[in-house]
C-alpha positions in Angstrom: -0.5 64.2 32.4 -3.7 63.2 30.6 -1.9 62.9 27.4 0.7 60.5 28.8 -2.0 58.3 30.3 -3.8 58.1 26.9 -0.7 57.0 25.1 0.0 54.3 27.6 -3.6 53.0 27.4 -3.4 52.9 23.6 -0.2 50.9 23.6 -1.7 48.2 25.8 -4.9 48.1 23.9 -3.4 47.3 20.5 -0.6 44.9 21.4 -0.4 41.2 22.0 1.0 39.8 25.2 3.4 36.9 25.2 0.8 34.7 26.9 -1.8 35.4 24.1 0.8 34.5 21.5 1.7 31.3 23.3 -2.0 30.3 23.6 -2.5 30.9 19.8 0.6 28.9 19.0 -0.5 26.0 21.3 -3.9 25.9 19.6 -2.2 25.8 16.1 0.1 23.0 17.2 -2.8 21.0 18.6 -4.9 21.4 15.5 -2.0 20.5 13.2 -1.2 17.3 15.2 -4.9 16.3 15.0 -4.9 16.8 11.2 -1.7 14.8 10.8 -3.1 12.0 12.9 -6.3 11.9 10.9 -4.4 12.0 7.6 -2.1 9.2 8.6 -5.1 7.1 9.6 -6.8 7.8 6.3 -3.6 6.9 4.4 -3.2 3.6 6.3 -6.9 2.7 5.6 -6.5 3.6 1.9 -3.4 1.3 1.6 -5.2 -1.6 3.3 -8.2 -1.1 1.0 -5.8 -0.9 -1.9 -4.2 -4.3 -1.1 -7.7 -5.9 -0.6 -8.8 -4.6 -4.0 -5.6 -6.0 -5.5 -6.3 -9.4 -3.9 -9.8 -9.3 -5.4 -8.4 -8.7 -8.9 -5.7 -11.4 -8.4 -8.3 -13.9 -7.2 -10.4 -13.2 -10.3 -7.4 -13.6 -12.5 -6.5 -16.9 -10.8 -10.1 -18.1 -11.4 -9.8 -17.3 -15.1 -6.4 -19.0 -15.2 -8.0 -22.1 -13.6 -10.9 -22.2 -16.0 -8.5 -21.9 -18.9 -5.8 -24.5 -17.7 -7.9 -26.6 -15.3 -5.5 -25.9 -12.5 -3.9 -23.1 -10.5 -0.3 -22.1 -11.1 1.8 -24.3 -8.8 4.2 -22.7 -6.3 5.4 -25.3 -3.8 8.1 -23.3 -2.2 7.2 -21.8 1.2 10.1 -19.4 1.7 9.3 -15.7 2.1 12.9 -14.9 1.1 12.0 -15.8 -2.5 8.8 -13.8 -2.6 10.1 -11.8 -5.6 10.6 -14.9 -7.6 7.1 -16.2 -6.5 5.5 -12.9 -7.6 7.3 -12.9 -11.0 6.1 -16.5 -11.5 2.5 -15.5 -10.6 2.5 -12.5 -12.9 4.0 -14.4 -15.9 1.6 -17.3 -15.4 -1.5 -15.1 -15.2 -0.2 -13.0 -18.1 -0.1 -16.2 -20.3 -3.9 -16.6 -20.2 -5.9 -13.9 -22.2 -8.8 -13.5 -19.7 -6.3 -13.3 -16.7 -4.2 -10.8 -18.6 -7.1 -8.5 -19.0 -7.8 -8.6 -15.3 -4.1 -8.0 -14.5 -4.2 -4.8 -16.6 -6.7 -3.4 -14.0 -4.2 -3.5 -11.2 -2.7 -0.1 -10.4 0.5 0.4 -12.4 2.3 1.7 -9.3 2.0 -1.8 -7.8 3.7 -3.6 -10.7 7.4 -3.2 -11.2 9.1 -3.9 -14.5 5.7 -4.2 -16.2 7.1 -3.0 -19.5 10.3 -5.1 -19.5 11.3 -6.1 -23.1 10.5 -9.6 -24.3 13.4 -11.9 -23.6 14.7 -9.7 -20.8 16.6 -11.4 -18.0 14.5 -12.8 -15.1 15.6 -9.8 -12.9 13.5 -7.6 -15.2 10.3 -9.8 -15.0 7.2 -8.0 -13.7 6.6 -8.3 -9.9 3.4 -7.4 -8.0 3.9 -5.2 -5.0 1.7 -4.0 -2.1 1.0 -0.3 -1.3 3.9 -0.3 1.2 6.4 -1.2 -1.5 7.0 -4.9 -0.6 6.6 -7.6 -3.2 3.7 -10.0 -2.8 4.3 -13.7 -2.1 2.4 -16.4 -3.9 2.0 -20.0 -2.7 -0.1 -22.9 -4.0 0.3 -26.6 -3.4 -2.0 -28.9 -5.4 -4.9 -30.1 -3.3 -5.4 -26.8 -1.6 -8.7 -25.0 -2.2 -7.2 -21.8 -3.4 -3.8 -20.2 -3.7 -2.4 -17.9 -0.9 -1.2 -14.4 -1.7 0.5 -12.6 1.1 1.4 -9.0 1.7 4.0 -8.2 4.4 1.8 -5.3 5.5 2.9 -2.0 6.9 6.0 -3.2 8.7 7.3 -4.7 5.4 8.3 -8.0 7.1 6.8 -11.3 6.3 5.7 -13.6 9.1 4.5 -10.9 11.5 1.1 -10.1 12.9 0.3 -7.4 10.4 0.7 -9.6 7.3 -2.4 -9.4 5.1 -3.5 -12.3 2.8 -6.3 -13.0 0.4 -8.0 -15.6 2.5 
């Protein structure tokens, strides 16, 4: 009888109960969700910092352009639907001035699409500047304004919403 009791005690002593396993799994899930939440916050902050840094570079390139040509590139159209054409125009204008071009080269290559299009390529292959969320930047400038407006659609990727980010 002593032997049977010893075996029974040993089995309970080294095993895990279902409740213990559920508690451990719950803790793992809670920790994983916290890590995912923090990582997504860090990612969102990095993207916002990235677009702000891009705006600083574009503002500098626009200042160099203005010093060279005595004016900013004009873009009178105010339609977000043509943001790609506005971005192509901005890139090509800034690229035409040597000091602006050297600043454009500092923009992260992942934010410029068709950067290495062949000379004489169709307009669809002209370089465009994008935000970290993958949406093309819009450029606007009407003569008489103090400084051009560059707009990112922000995380929702839709222009004209509350999360739009601009260089002003």
